[in-house]
Backbone as a ProteinNet text record, in pm:
[ID]
protein_1_A
[PRIMARY]
XXXXXXXXXXXXXXXXXXXXXXXXXXXXXXXXXXXXXXXXXXXXXXXXXXXXXXXXXXXXXXXXXXXXXXXXXXXXXXXXXXXXXXXXXXXXXXXXXXXXXXXXXXXXXXXXXXXXXXXXXXXXXXXXXXXXXXXXXXXXXXXXXXXXXXXXXXXXXXXXXXXXXXXXXXXXXXXXXXXXXXXXXXXXXXXXXXXXXXXXXXXXXXXXXXXXXXXXXXXXXXXXXXX
[TERTIARY]
9304	9187.3	9073	9124.6	9029.5	8915.9	8975.7	8880.3	8762.7	8793.3	8682.8	8577.2	8624.5	8523.1	8452.1	8535.6	8450.8	8332.8	8366.5	8261.2	8142.9	8182.1	8078	8005.1	8068.2	7986.1	7905	7955.4	7886.5	7779.8	7779.4	7676.5	7563.9	7605.8	7504.5	7441.7	7504.4	7452.3	7344.5	7380.9	7280.1	7147.1	7165.7	7051.4	6971	7015.4	6960	6897	6958.9	6916.3	6848.8	6848.8	6767.8	6612.2	6546.8	6400.8	6379.9	6507.2	6501.1	6542.4	6634.4	6678.4	6581.9	6505.9	6396.3	6301.3	6242.4	6162.4	6240.5	6374.2	6464.2	6477.6	6493.7	6520.1	6396.9	6268.6	6147.1	6124.7	6157.5	6127.9	6222.7	6347.7	6431.4	6389.6	6348.2	6292.4	6167.6	6086.5	5966.8	5998.6	6109.4	6138.5	6268.3	6282.9	6412.2	6422.4	6532.8	6554.4	6530.7	6471.6	6413.5	6532.9	6653.1	6739.2	6785.4	6825.6	6853.8	6987	7088.6	7224.4	7302	7411.2	7516.4	7638.4	7696.5	7824.4	7932.7	8056.1	8154.4	8284.2	8356.5	8503.4	8594.4	8640.4	8724	8858.2	8954.4	9091	9112	9133.7	9152.1	9299.5	9298.9	9418.2	9482.4	9626.8	9713.3	9695.9	9631.9	9602.2	9492.2	9417.9	9330.4	9190.6	9126.9	9000.2	8874.6	8781.3	8664.5	8542.4	8421.6	8290.4	8244.6	8246	8190	8052.3	7958.4	7808	7779.6	7675.2	7603.7	7454	7372.7	7241	7249.4	7163.2	7140.9	7099.5	7190.3	7147.9	7151.9	7203.2	7212.1	7175.2	7162.6	7130.4	7242.2	7213.3	7316	7439.6	7405.7	7506.5	7577.6	7552.3	7591.8	7759.2	7838.9	7985.5	8018.2	7924.8	7934	7853.7	7778.3	7690.4	7769.6	7723.5	7778.4	7795.2	7911.1	7933.6	8043.9	8045.6	8146.4	8142.7	8256.8	8277.1	8232.7	8208.4	8198.6	8044.5	7988.6	7847.9	7828.9	7737.7	7736	7601.1	7601.1	7481.3	7350.6	7243.2	7115.5	7154.3	7231.8	7268.2	7152.4	7107.7	7006.1	7004.7	7135.8	7146.6	7105.9	7085.1	7051.3	6899.8	6891.5	6758.3	6664.6	6535.6	6446.7	6482.5	6538	6567.9	6712.6	6795	6934.5	6999.1	6935.8	6982.6	6995.7	6870.8	6856.7	6952	6973.2	7071.2	7191.1	7234.8	7381.3	7409.7	7303.7	7336.4	7352.6	7279.2	7279.1	7380	7446.7	7532.2	7465.3	7328.2	7270.7	7294.6	7332.3	7367.3	7504.5	7580.6	7697.2	7656.5	7541.8	7516.8	7528.9	7522.6	7536.5	7694.3	7769.3	7924.1	7942.5	7850	7851.5	7865	7814.8	7814.9	7960.3	8024.8	8179.5	8259.9	8216.5	8301.8	8282.2	8171.7	8151.6	8220.3	8241.8	8304.7	8466.7	8509.8	8662.5	8720.3	8631.1	8673.7	8731.2	8664.3	8695.6	8686	8718.1	8723.2	8612.4	8581.9	8489.3	8588.7	8706.9	8820.3	8916.6	8946.6	9066.7	9072.4	9156.2	9161.1	9037.1	8984.1	8866.4	8902.4	8865.2	8894.7	8843.7	8918.8	8896.2	8900.8	8835.8	8835.6	8978.9	8999.7	9155.8	9210.1	9140.7	9226.8	9254	9173.4	9192.9	9312.8	9295.1	9391	9550.8	9543.6	9668.3	9722.4	9639.4	9688	9766.1	9752.6	9823.4	9982.9	10078.3	10221.1	10238.5	10337	10367.2	10408.2	10460.6	10501	10360.4	10269.9	10156.4	10070	10070.9	9995.9	10050.9	10183.8	10246.7	10202	10206.1	10151.3	10020.1	9916	9776	9757	9839.6	9816.1	9846.7	9904.6	9925	9806	9689.9	9590.2	9466.6	9346.4	9226.6	9161.7	9078	9014.7	8905.2	8852.8	8738.4	8605.4	8501.7	8378.9	8401.7	8483.7	8516.2	8658.7	8723.1	8858.6	8876.5	9007.4	9051.8	9014.7	9041.5	9007.5	8846	8770.8	8624.3	8578.4	8645.6	8602.4	8643.7	8761.2	8812.6	8721.5	8710.9	8643.6	8492.8	8416.1	8291.2	8186.5	8232	8174.1	8248.9	8302.8	8387.6	8314.1	8185.1	8102.9	8081.9	8049.6	8028.6	8173.2	8271.4	8385.9	8430.8	8404.9	8443.1	8333.1	8221.8	8125.7	8163.6	8211	8269.6	8376.8	8472	8608	8591.9	8496.6	8488.3	8350.3	8307.5	8182.9	8173.5	8293.1	8284.8	8362.9	8343	8396.8	8537.3	8606.1	8748.4	8811.2	8752.2	8800.3	8799.7	8691.9	8681.1	8773.2	8796.5	8903.1	9026.7	9067.1	9190.8	9219.4	9111.2	9120.3	9137	9059	9074.6	9216.4	9248.9	9384.5	9494.1	9513.6	9629.9	9614.5	9484.8	9491.7	9427.9	9298.2	9243.2	9321.9	9358.3	9405.5	9550.7	9645.6	9768.3	9745.4	9661.2	9632.8	9571.5	9475.4	9403.7	9493.3	9588.5	9691.4	9771.6	9807.2	9883	9803.8	9682.6	9596.2	9581.6	9561.1	9555	9671.6	9783.5	9912	9944	9904.3	9912.9	9842.2	9711.6	9642.4	9717.6	9766.6	9843.2	9953.6	10025.8	10151	10105.7	9982.6	9937.9	9834.8	9812.5	9711.6	9722.3	9628.2	9626.5	9484	9463.4	9302.9	9255.9	9347.8	9294.7	9271.8	9342	9301.8	9182.9	9155.4	9035	8911.4	8923.7	8790	8780	8902.7	8907	8838.9	8877.1	8818.5	8657.3	8627.2	8481.9	8418.7	8471.6	8404.7	8410.6	8507.9	8519.1	8409.6	8393.1	8307.1	8162.1	8137.1	8004.4	7985.8	8086.3	8087.3	8074.6	8131.6	8114.8	7992.3	7911.9	7790.4	7689.1	7694.8	7604.4	7638.6	7768.6	7792.8	7879.5	7840.3	7908.2	8018.9	7991.8	8104.3	8208.1	8205.1	8296.6	8437.7	8529.9	8659.3	8737.9	8658.4	8714.9	8829.2	8808.5	8924	9058	9062.4	9187	9225.2	9145.3	9178.2	9241	9190.9	9231.8	9350.2	9354.8	9472.1	9591.4	9587.8	9701.2	9830.3	9806.7	9935.1	9985.8	9904.1	9967	10026.3	10063.2	10130.7	10048.7	9909.6	9825.5	9872.5	9889.7	9928.2	9843.2	9914.8	9822	9767.4	9639.5	9565.5	9633.7	9661.3	9720.4	9634	9682.4	9627.6	9487.4	9484.5	9385.4	9256	9272.1	9175.8	9109.6	9199.4	9177.1	9038.4	8994.5	8867.8	8753	8773.8	8655.5	8640.8	8752	8759.9	8718.7
-9001.2	-9066.5	-9134	-9186.7	-9229.2	-9129.8	-8989.7	-8892.7	-8883.7	-8887.2	-8872.3	-8990.5	-9091.5	-9218.3	-9193.6	-9149.7	-9121	-9017.3	-8923.9	-8816.8	-8884.9	-8944.6	-9008.9	-9117.7	-9212.1	-9307.8	-9268.9	-9173.6	-9128.3	-9055.4	-8974.5	-8873.3	-8964.3	-9066.9	-9177.7	-9233.8	-9283.5	-9362.5	-9283.7	-9147.2	-9066.1	-9058.4	-9015.2	-9013.1	-9125.3	-9250.3	-9366.1	-9412.7	-9390.4	-9432.7	-9336.4	-9220.1	-9118.3	-9153.4	-9202.8	-9252.1	-9367.7	-9441.9	-9543	-9481	-9377.6	-9319.7	-9231.7	-9161.4	-9062.6	-9121.5	-9240.4	-9320.8	-9349.7	-9394.1	-9425.1	-9301.2	-9188.5	-9061.3	-9028	-9036.5	-9018.1	-9098.1	-9229.5	-9323	-9307	-9252.3	-9224.1	-9092.9	-9008.5	-8877	-8899.5	-8998.7	-9041.5	-9128	-9192.2	-9295.8	-9257	-9346.4	-9334	-9207.6	-9143.4	-9002.5	-8891.9	-8930	-8831	-8772.5	-8822.9	-8758.6	-8859.8	-8800.7	-8887.9	-8924.6	-8832.1	-8855.8	-8859.7	-8931.8	-8929.4	-8900.2	-8800.9	-8752	-8786.7	-8838.5	-8883.4	-8835.2	-8777.3	-8733.7	-8840.3	-8853.2	-8960.7	-8888.7	-8963.6	-8930.8	-8970.7	-8854.5	-8867.1	-8839.6	-8802.8	-8776.1	-8663.8	-8688	-8577.9	-8592.6	-8708.2	-8697.6	-8608.1	-8524.3	-8438.4	-8492.9	-8430.2	-8493.5	-8425.8	-8513.6	-8477.5	-8546.5	-8506.4	-8543.3	-8669.9	-8785.9	-8884.6	-8894.9	-8915.9	-8932.1	-9069.7	-9094.6	-9223.2	-9200.1	-9293.1	-9298.2	-9323.1	-9262.3	-9295.3	-9425.6	-9498.9	-9645.4	-9655.8	-9583.9	-9593.5	-9455	-9479.8	-9345.2	-9246.7	-9126.4	-9023.5	-9028.5	-9064.8	-9084.9	-9206.3	-9289.1	-9438.1	-9440.5	-9373.3	-9386.6	-9366.1	-9294.9	-9270.7	-9373.3	-9449.2	-9563.3	-9692.3	-9790.3	-9925.5	-9972.4	-10030.2	-10081.2	-9991.5	-9857.2	-9778.8	-9772.1	-9777.1	-9775.3	-9926.8	-10032.9	-10146.2	-10190.9	-10257.5	-10296.7	-10434.4	-10458.6	-10593.8	-10661.1	-10781.2	-10860	-10810.4	-10780.2	-10724.3	-10602.3	-10522.6	-10393.7	-10306.8	-10272.4	-10184.8	-10051.8	-10004.4	-9871.4	-9855.7	-9978.1	-9971.3	-9920.2	-9834.1	-9777.3	-9880.1	-9859.6	-9956.2	-10011.2	-9922.9	-9957.8	-9985.1	-9961.9	-9965.2	-10105.9	-10205.3	-10336.8	-10373	-10348.4	-10369.6	-10276.3	-10153.1	-10058.6	-10105.4	-10145.3	-10185.7	-10309.7	-10410.9	-10547.3	-10530	-10449.2	-10436.9	-10338.8	-10265.9	-10163.1	-10037.5	-10031.5	-9905	-9795.2	-9807.4	-9689.5	-9623.4	-9674.9	-9622.7	-9529.1	-9533	-9464.9	-9321.6	-9252	-9106	-9073.4	-9169.2	-9135.2	-9100.1	-9120.1	-9073.6	-8929.1	-8857.7	-8713.9	-8686.6	-8747.6	-8742.5	-8765.9	-8849.4	-8876.7	-8755.1	-8696.7	-8561.6	-8449.1	-8446.6	-8338.1	-8355.7	-8476.1	-8483.4	-8541.3	-8577.3	-8631.9	-8769.1	-8857.1	-8988.1	-9026.9	-9139.6	-9209.1	-9331	-9384.7	-9519.6	-9613.2	-9631.2	-9717.9	-9667.7	-9725.1	-9660.2	-9729.4	-9698.2	-9755.4	-9697.6	-9770.9	-9739.7	-9624.3	-9515.1	-9414.5	-9448.5	-9424.5	-9455	-9334.1	-9348.6	-9253	-9233.1	-9117.6	-9085	-9181.7	-9234.1	-9325.8	-9450.7	-9507.6	-9622.5	-9608.5	-9486.1	-9449.5	-9436	-9376.3	-9374.9	-9514.1	-9607.7	-9758.2	-9807.9	-9753.5	-9802.6	-9761	-9845.4	-9800.2	-9675.9	-9594.1	-9472.8	-9480.3	-9587.1	-9596.4	-9629.3	-9685.1	-9717.6	-9588	-9504.6	-9369.9	-9279.3	-9277.6	-9193.2	-9241.8	-9368.9	-9408.1	-9369.5	-9403.4	-9385.3	-9236.4	-9141.4	-9012.7	-8948.8	-9038.4	-9006.4	-9031.2	-9090.2	-9126	-9098.9	-9093.3	-9060.4	-9195.1	-9189.6	-9306.5	-9326.8	-9454	-9499.7	-9554.8	-9543.8	-9599.4	-9764	-9825.8	-9960.2	-9966.4	-10092.5	-10113	-10256	-10302.6	-10428.9	-10454.3	-10335	-10352.4	-10385.1	-10309.4	-10311.4	-10456	-10506.2	-10628.8	-10749.6	-10753.7	-10850.5	-10852.4	-10739.5	-10722.5	-10673.1	-10719.4	-10681.1	-10742.3	-10830.3	-10891.1	-10861.7	-10745.9	-10711.5	-10719.5	-10677.6	-10659.3	-10815.7	-10911	-11027.4	-11098.8	-11062.1	-11114.9	-11083.3	-10954.2	-10887.4	-10965.3	-10999.5	-11052.7	-11203.1	-11272.4	-11412.1	-11405.9	-11310.6	-11308.1	-11278.5	-11191	-11165.3	-11124.3	-11151	-11118.3	-10983.2	-10920.5	-10805.5	-10689.5	-10560.4	-10450.6	-10435.9	-10487.1	-10468.4	-10574.3	-10701.3	-10796.8	-10769	-10703	-10660.9	-10551.5	-10456	-10348.9	-10422.7	-10506	-10579.9	-10648.5	-10729.6	-10807.7	-10711.9	-10610.5	-10506.5	-10444.5	-10412.8	-10335	-10432.3	-10551.3	-10636.4	-10726.7	-10760.3	-10853.1	-10787.9	-10728.5	-10662.1	-10549.8	-10464.3	-10341	-10351.4	-10426.9	-10437	-10501.2	-10609.4	-10672.4	-10577.5	-10489.9	-10402.8	-10290.8	-10249.1	-10154.4	-10223.8	-10354.1	-10424.2	-10417.2	-10438.7	-10453.2	-10319.6	-10223.1	-10074.5	-10038.2	-10070.4	-10011.9	-10108.8	-10231.5	-10313.5	-10256.4	-10210.3	-10144.9	-10025.8	-9945.2	-9818.6	-9861.9	-9960.9	-10006.2	-10063.8	-10103.5	-10186.4	-10094.5	-9963.7	-9875.2	-9858.2	-9892	-9847.2	-9838.7	-9800.2	-9801.2	-9934.7	-10029.8	-10168.8	-10226.7	-10196.2	-10245.8	-10166.4	-10052.8	-9982.7	-10058.7	-10082	-10164.6	-10302.7	-10363.5	-10502.5	-10503.3	-10399.5	-10398.7	-10361.7	-10290.7	-10262.2	-10390.6	-10467.8	-10603.9	-10691.1	-10687.7	-10772.6	-10720.2	-10594.6	-10537.2	-10584	-10586.5	-10620.5	-10774.7	-10858.4	-11000.2	-11008.6	-10939	-10960.9	-10911.3	-10818.2	-10778.7	-10876.4	-10941.2	-11038.7	-11175.2	-11204	-11335.7	-11298.5	-11272.9	-11228.8	-11329.8	-11465.3	-11561.8	-11589.1	-11525.2	-11547.5	-11509.9	-11596.8	-11570.9	-11547.2	-11496.5	-11462.5	-11366.1	-11272.1	-11185.3	-11234.2	-11341.9	-11417.2	-11485.1	-11553.7	-11637	-11535.8	-11434.4	-11341.4	-11261	-11218.5	-11137.1	-11191	-11315.5	-11373.5	-11384.9	-11401.8	-11395.6	-11269	-11155.8	-11025.5	-10984.2	-11073.9	-11048.9	-11011.3	-11024.4	-10979.4	-11040.4	-10970.3	-11012.1	-11135.6	-11234.1	-11348	-11318.1	-11348.9	-11316.3	-11374.6	-11311.5	-11389	-11510.3	-11609	-11726.9	-11697.8	-11590.6	-11558.7	-11520.4	-11492.9	-11429.3	-11535	-11628.6	-11722.8	-11789.9	-11820.1	-11895.3	-11810.7	-11669.1	-11569.4	-11528.5	-11537.3	-11465.3	-11576.6
-9966.8	-10044.3	-9937.1	-9839.3	-9737.3	-9687.3	-9669.8	-9636.8	-9736.6	-9871.7	-9974.3	-9937.7	-9920.8	-9900.3	-9756.8	-9672.8	-9526.1	-9551.4	-9615.5	-9648.5	-9732.3	-9835.4	-9943.6	-9842.5	-9786.5	-9724.9	-9608	-9523.6	-9402.2	-9448.4	-9568.4	-9613.5	-9670.1	-9733.8	-9806.5	-9690.5	-9587	-9476.7	-9412.9	-9380.4	-9315.7	-9378.3	-9498.1	-9595.5	-9612.2	-9610.3	-9631.4	-9493	-9371.8	-9258.3	-9170	-9216	-9152.3	-9118.8	-9216.1	-9181	-9073	-9063.1	-8958	-8829.3	-8837.1	-8699.3	-8642.8	-8715.2	-8664	-8568.1	-8594.2	-8488.6	-8359.2	-8381.8	-8251.8	-8178.6	-8244.8	-8162.4	-8084.5	-8157.8	-8092.2	-7979.2	-7996.7	-7884.2	-7761.7	-7790.7	-7684.6	-7601	-7690.7	-7628.9	-7528.2	-7562.8	-7487.2	-7369.5	-7369	-7264.4	-7188.4	-7091.5	-6996.4	-6947.7	-6969.8	-6915.3	-7009.9	-7131.3	-7235.3	-7289.2	-7323.8	-7402.4	-7496.5	-7628.6	-7741.2	-7762	-7750	-7766.7	-7632.9	-7649	-7527.9	-7591	-7525.6	-7554.4	-7457	-7508.9	-7421.4	-7476.6	-7396.4	-7425.9	-7466.8	-7583.7	-7626.8	-7666.8	-7679.7	-7741.7	-7886.3	-7976.8	-8102.4	-8173.7	-8279.8	-8365.5	-8289.6	-8279.9	-8204.2	-8050.9	-8004	-7865.2	-7809.3	-7909.3	-7852.8	-7814.5	-7737.9	-7705.9	-7808.9	-7821.4	-7889.6	-7846.5	-7878.3	-7819.4	-7918.4	-7871.2	-7947	-7924.2	-8031.9	-8011.5	-8028.4	-7946.9	-7941.9	-7925.1	-7953	-7899.5	-7760.9	-7685.4	-7540.3	-7513.2	-7430.5	-7397.8	-7243.2	-7173	-7036.2	-6958.6	-6819.9	-6723.2	-6748	-6766.2	-6776.2	-6671.6	-6549.1	-6446.7	-6432.5	-6539.2	-6527.5	-6482.4	-6534	-6493.5	-6340.7	-6273.4	-6133	-6045.7	-6107.4	-6043.8	-6034.9	-5949.3	-5940.6	-6084.6	-6106.7	-6245	-6303.6	-6271.6	-6351.7	-6497	-6561.3	-6702.9	-6765.9	-6689.9	-6746.6	-6724.1	-6835.3	-6832.5	-6767.3	-6681.5	-6643.1	-6701.9	-6685.4	-6740.8	-6643.7	-6749.4	-6695.5	-6616.6	-6662.1	-6591.5	-6567.6	-6450.3	-6425.8	-6469.3	-6517.3	-6571.7	-6723	-6777.5	-6914.4	-6935.8	-7036.8	-7062.9	-7135.7	-7144.5	-7187.7	-7344.4	-7416.5	-7562.8	-7569.4	-7450.4	-7447	-7504.1	-7455.8	-7470.3	-7621.5	-7677.3	-7826.1	-7906.9	-7884.4	-7944.2	-7936.1	-7825	-7809.7	-7867.9	-7854	-7913.5	-8075.3	-8127.2	-8277.3	-8326.4	-8225.5	-8258.6	-8323.3	-8305.1	-8362.4	-8291.7	-8171.3	-8085.1	-8145.6	-8226	-8285.5	-8403.5	-8456.6	-8578.2	-8583.6	-8468	-8461	-8475.4	-8473.1	-8502	-8657.2	-8736.8	-8869.5	-8875.3	-8780.7	-8772.2	-8727.7	-8647.8	-8609.7	-8725.6	-8818.3	-8937.6	-9011	-9040.9	-9131.7	-9061.9	-8932.8	-8873.1	-8895.5	-8911.7	-8932.2	-8793.4	-8701.5	-8579.2	-8587.4	-8692.7	-8705	-8861	-8873.7	-9004.2	-8997.8	-9102.6	-9126.3	-9050.3	-9080.7	-9043.2	-8955.6	-8833.3	-8782.7	-8630.4	-8545.3	-8417.6	-8345.8	-8235.9	-8177	-8053.2	-8064.6	-7958	-7821.4	-7731.2	-7580.2	-7501.9	-7378.9	-7287.2	-7225.5	-7173	-7131.4	-7049.3	-6944.2	-6862.1	-6927.7	-7006.9	-7096.6	-7195.7	-7254.8	-7360.1	-7302	-7173.6	-7079.2	-7044.9	-7048	-7006.8	-7128.8	-7252.2	-7361.5	-7326.4	-7389.5	-7387.8	-7452	-7411.1	-7459.6	-7610	-7673.6	-7795.9	-7880.2	-7817	-7902.8	-7905.1	-7793.3	-7799	-7898.7	-7917.5	-8015.5	-8158	-8175.6	-8327.9	-8343	-8224.5	-8254.1	-8290.1	-8228.2	-8232.8	-8378.7	-8466.1	-8615.7	-8701	-8646.2	-8736.9	-8674.2	-8751.1	-8694.7	-8638.5	-8547	-8485.8	-8578.5	-8561.6	-8661.4	-8604.7	-8671.7	-8630.2	-8614.3	-8693.6	-8698.3	-8720	-8705.2	-8730.3	-8670.2	-8692.1	-8638.6	-8491.5	-8403.1	-8260.1	-8242.1	-8307.6	-8306.8	-8347.1	-8444.8	-8503.9	-8424	-8358.3	-8279.5	-8143.6	-8096	-7957.4	-7978	-8060.2	-8087.2	-7971.4	-7910.2	-7795.9	-7655.8	-7658.7	-7539.9	-7402.9	-7403.6	-7282.3	-7228.2	-7331.2	-7280	-7228.1	-7303.4	-7243.4	-7101.3	-7067.9	-6938.4	-6844.3	-6884.6	-6787.1	-6766.6	-6861.1	-6836.3	-6767.3	-6788.8	-6726.2	-6575.6	-6510	-6385	-6334	-6218.1	-6174.2	-6101.1	-6062.1	-5996.4	-6072.8	-6036.4	-6112.5	-6099.1	-6004.8	-5994.4	-6079.3	-6086.9	-6158.8	-6305.3	-6341.8	-6485.3	-6523.1	-6432.4	-6466.2	-6463.8	-6389	-6385.6	-6519.3	-6549.9	-6679.1	-6809.2	-6806.2	-6905.3	-6935.8	-6805.3	-6803.6	-6840.9	-6789.2	-6800.9	-6922.9	-6977.4	-7076.1	-7214.9	-7209.5	-7319.6	-7367	-7271	-7326.6	-7405.8	-7341.2	-7416.1	-7578.4	-7574.5	-7696.8	-7786.7	-7742.4	-7827.7	-7882.3	-7801.9	-7851.5	-7955.9	-7953.9	-8040	-8174.5	-8164.9	-8300.3	-8362.3	-8265	-8343.8	-8394.9	-8339.3	-8394.3	-8526.3	-8522	-8641.8	-8753	-8738.1	-8842.7	-8901	-8823.4	-8857.2	-8951.9	-8899.6	-8985	-9103	-9126.5	-9262.8	-9322.7	-9279.8	-9332.9	-9481.7	-9563.5	-9695.3	-9745	-9864.6	-9917.8	-9941.7	-9963.4	-9968.7	-9834.6	-9731.3	-9587.6	-9544	-9586	-9552	-9587	-9727.1	-9769.5	-9727	-9699.8	-9637.2	-9493.4	-9426.3	-9293.5	-9283.2	-9378.4	-9406.5	-9436.4	-9515.7	-9541.3	-9423	-9345	-9220.1	-9122.3	-9124.2	-9015.2	-9066.4	-9178.1	-9205.9	-9193.6	-9202.7	-9159.6	-9012.8	-8937.3	-8791.3	-8747.7	-8796.3	-8771.1	-8799	-8920.5	-8957.9	-8892.1	-8849.7	-8805.2	-8686.5	-8570.6	-8454.8	-8417.7	-8424.3	-8391.5	-8508.1	-8600	-8734.1	-8691.5	-8734.1	-8720.8	-8854.8	-8948	-9071	-9062.3	-8960.5	-8943.3	-8933.8	-8835	-8809.4	-8937.7	-8999.5	-9120.2	-9229.5	-9242.6	-9353.6	-9319.7	-9189.8	-9159.5	-9083.5	-9042.2	-8976.5	-9059.9	-9182.8	-9272.3	-9305.3	-9255.7	-9254.7	-9136.6	-9045.2	-8935.9	-8826.5	-8816.4	-8703.5	-8577.4	-8470.7	-8352.1	-8295.7	-8246.3	-8178.3	-8049.2	-8033.9	-7909.1	-7791.7	-7670.2	-7564.5	-7506.8	-7450.8	-7410.5	-7321.3	-7246.2	-7162.3	-7234.3	-7363.5	-7445.9	-7561.8	-7582.4	-7705.8	-7708.3	-7580.6	-7561.4	-7576.4	-7574.7	-7586.3	-7730.1	-7823.9	-7954.6	-8058
[MASK]
+++++++++++++++++++++++++++++++++++++++++++++++++++++++++++++++++++++++++++++++++++++++++++++++++++++++++++++++++++++++++++++++++++++++++++++++++++++++++++++++++++++++++++++++++++++++++++++++++++++++++++++++++++++++++++++++++++

């Protein structure tokens, strides 16, 4: 049933947003390194790799430059339009194509790169492998300001990696597994509504108020001041 709505919503969104996305694509082509889309290998259903699409917001070789996989405050690797696209999440819109391809759903766990995926407990990986990753989901809603959290947690790349691996990653895995355990058409639409709320009100904690009664995992103490 959710596949029907995935195709319907993503098709409608592409048609409606295309006049808005075309100027963005032209601007990206004329600025920065003159490329429009960024493809990154992520882990999807069945533990299989797929190419996730985003609008380009950083230098092509960013993962191999200082900062690695984590973005710093005023990161010099960010392209001229990149900060705006990332802050508004507009850079995620090309993933509507991933949804049409069947790589992703509107709602699901957030697909990660291989090394971050392998940081998840084996039991969590097995559970995630049974479902499609999503454009949004409970992990995306809770960690909508993940870059800011990492910036506040540590000033150096090593500290960010440690905080992500030891604090964020285990909680994110618990959240994503919670979604799969509670997956339903009702939860699908509920998380779409919570995604809209999170985009409109970045500091909203509506997700916790609405879902804590459903057994949503409690954030670890190290994260509570950030969420």
